[in-house]
N, C-alpha and C positions, 0 to 999 in steps of 0.2 A: 532605480528599482534594484532590489536585491532580495535574496531569500536564503534560508538555511535548510539543509537537508542532512539527515543522519541515516546511516545504515546500521551495520552490525556494531553493537556496543559490547565489547568483550568482557566487561565486568560491571558489577554493581556500582563501584566507585566512578567509573566513566559515565554511566547513565546519570548518577546523581549530580556530577559536575555539570553535565550538559543541562539538566533540568534547572539548576541554579542560574546558569548563564542565560537560558531562555526567558527566565522570569524578569531579567533586567533589560529586555529589548522588545520592540514591537514588530520585528521582522516576521514575515510569513515563514512558518516552519513545516516542512514536509518530513514526516516521520515514517521511515520504512522499518517497521518493528521486526527485525530479524530474530525470530524465535526458532525457526526451522530452516536448516540449510540442506540442500540436496546432498544426500550421502553422509550428513554429519549428525543427524538426529535432532532432538528438540532441546532447546536451552530453557527449560521451564523455570529455572531459578530467577529469571528476569521478568516473568509474566506479571506478577503482582506489582513489581516496581514500575513497569511500563504503564500499567493501568492507572496506578496512583499518581505517577509523577510526569509522564511524558504524553500520554494520550490526551489529557485535558489541555495541554499546551499546543497541540497540533492544529495547524490550519488544514492540513490534509494528512491522514494516516493511510498507509498503503499495504495492508497485510495480504499475503497470499492465502490460499484456502486453509492451510493448516494453521497459520498464524491467526487468521480471523476466527477460526473455531476455538483456538486456545484463548485468545483475548476475550471472546464473547462467552466462553464457557458452554459451548454447544457441542453436539455430536459432530463427527466429521461431515464436512460440507460436500455434497455431490450434485447440487442443483443450483439454478439461478435463484430459486426461492430461498434456499439455505443461505446463499450469499447475501441476499437482501436482509434476511433475519439477522444475520451476524452484523451487517453494516449498521442496522438500526440500534442494536445493543451497544456497539462500539461508539456510535454517535452519542448515545445516552451516557457514556462514560466521559464525555466532554469534548471529543474531537469535533471540529466544525464541519469537516467533510471527510467521508470515508470512501476509499477506492478499494474494493475487494478484487484482488487479482486472481481470476480463475485461469486466464490464459489457456494453454493447451491441456490443462489438467481435467477439465470436464469432458464427458463423452459428447460426441457429435462432431460436426464438420467445422464449427466456428470456435475461435478463441474468444472467450467472453470475460469481460470485466464489468463491474458495476460501480457507479458513483452515486452516493447518497449524501445530500447536502442538508438533511434535516427535514426536508419537505418533499423533494422530488428524487425519484430513482431514475438514473439514466443508464441504459444498458448499451455497452460498447461491444461491437462484434467485428471480427476480421476472420477471413478464411484461414483455417489451419494449413500450414505448408506441409506438415507431417505430424505425427504423434510423438515426436521426440521432444523432450524438455530441453530448452536452450539455457545453458548456464549464463547468468547475468541479465536475463531478460527483465526480471522483476526489478532489479536494481537500476537498470537503464530506464525503465518506465518511470520509477520514482524520481530519478535524477532529471529526466526530461520534463516531468511535471514541475519540479522546482525551477528549472531553467525557463520554462514558459511563464511562470509566475514572476520570476526575476526580470523578465523582459516586458512585463506589463499586462500579460493576458489575465483574464479573470479565471477563476478556478475551473469552470467547465471547459472553457476553450483550451486551457493548459492541459487538461486531462485528455481531451479529444485529440489535440495535436500530438501529445506524447504517445497515445495509442497508435496513431498513424505512423509515427516515426519508428517505433519499436516493431510494429508489424512489417513495415518496409525493410527494416534491418534484418529481421529474421528471414523474410522471403528472399533476400539477396545475399545471405551469408553463405560461405562455403561449408 
């Protein structure tokens, strides 16, 4: 088993090279569509390219709230309902599975992420350790999903396992 995962793609050329390579293989592809970085603003020049070239090739796409809103073309997301709406739109763009990473960004006591597989919405919750955003949590989540798929887990089990691992890592970090 194996899988491909991409994170930040710093240029249009890099994204296009990746898209061409993905068309030549059947490996599961986890696409973490980095459009918004903590403290770095939005990289909107890649949004259309992502929607046209990479989202349709993704086995799993893992946008955070800002990225999901940008990809889906919706207002800022501040609820689970908004996460589900964006996930359905992104699924309609061709992604087989969509994980919208809400994490600690939504109000409330739980860090919430949702998985939409085209039919079923699965809501994943873990207790927030605090209200601080943890750098790298979203990337670690997407990477752990890819690792789970690479070891033979189905998509839902890979996402659930990744959520548990990242929540544990955040709870036990210094």
